[in-house]
N, C-alpha and C positions, 0 to 999 in steps of 0.2 A: 736243302737240307736243313732241320732246326739242330740247334746246338743244343747238346745233352747238358745238363746240370753236373757238377760234380760236388760232392759233398765231402769235407776231409772231416774226420773224429779223430781226436787225442784224448788219452787217459791221463785225468787229473787227479793229483793226491791233495785232498781238503786237508786245512789244520787239524781236523780231529782224527786224520790219519786214513780215513776212507776213501777208496780209489774207486772213480766214476768215469764213464766216458762221456765227452761233450761234443758237441758239434761246433766247427769255428767257423767266425762270424763271415760275411759276405766280403768285407773289406780285408781281415787276415788271410782268407780264403785267394782271394784274386792277387795279393802280394806272393803268396806262396806259390801258386801255380806261376806266375809271371816269373819267379825265379828259377821253376823247372824249365819253363819251355823258351823263354827268350835268353837266360843267362846261362840254360843247358849246364845246370849245379845237379850232378849226379846224386849228392848229399841233400838233398831240397827237405827230405824228410824229416833229417837232424837239426834241423835250424831252430826247433822250438822246444828240444829236450833241455830242462832245467831253467827254461823260463818260467815267469809267473803271468798267471791269466786271472782276470776278474771272469767270474762265472755265477749265473744265477742260482741260488738254491730254490727258489718258488717260481711259478709261471708269473708270467708278466699280466699286470692288472692294470689298465689305465695307463700305461707306459712306465708300470713301475715294479721293481721286484728286488727283494732282499737278494744282494750280492755279497761274494766273499773271495777271497784270492785263493788261490789252488797253483800246484808246482806241477808244470806238465812233465810226464815221466817218460 
């Protein structure tokens, strides 16, 4: 049976005050799911709250994008 992909989304507040939903990267997603499944942390969803992430403001073109820092709400 094929393993289903799990996508994690988080609400990020940008420096201009706007809030947007962003899909979490593969590496960060694997780390959070590892904490959930193997460490059996019931509060794995709360680990990112208050953290700062780099998020892309534009689409990637030739592996480049304009990025900014946002705080996870």
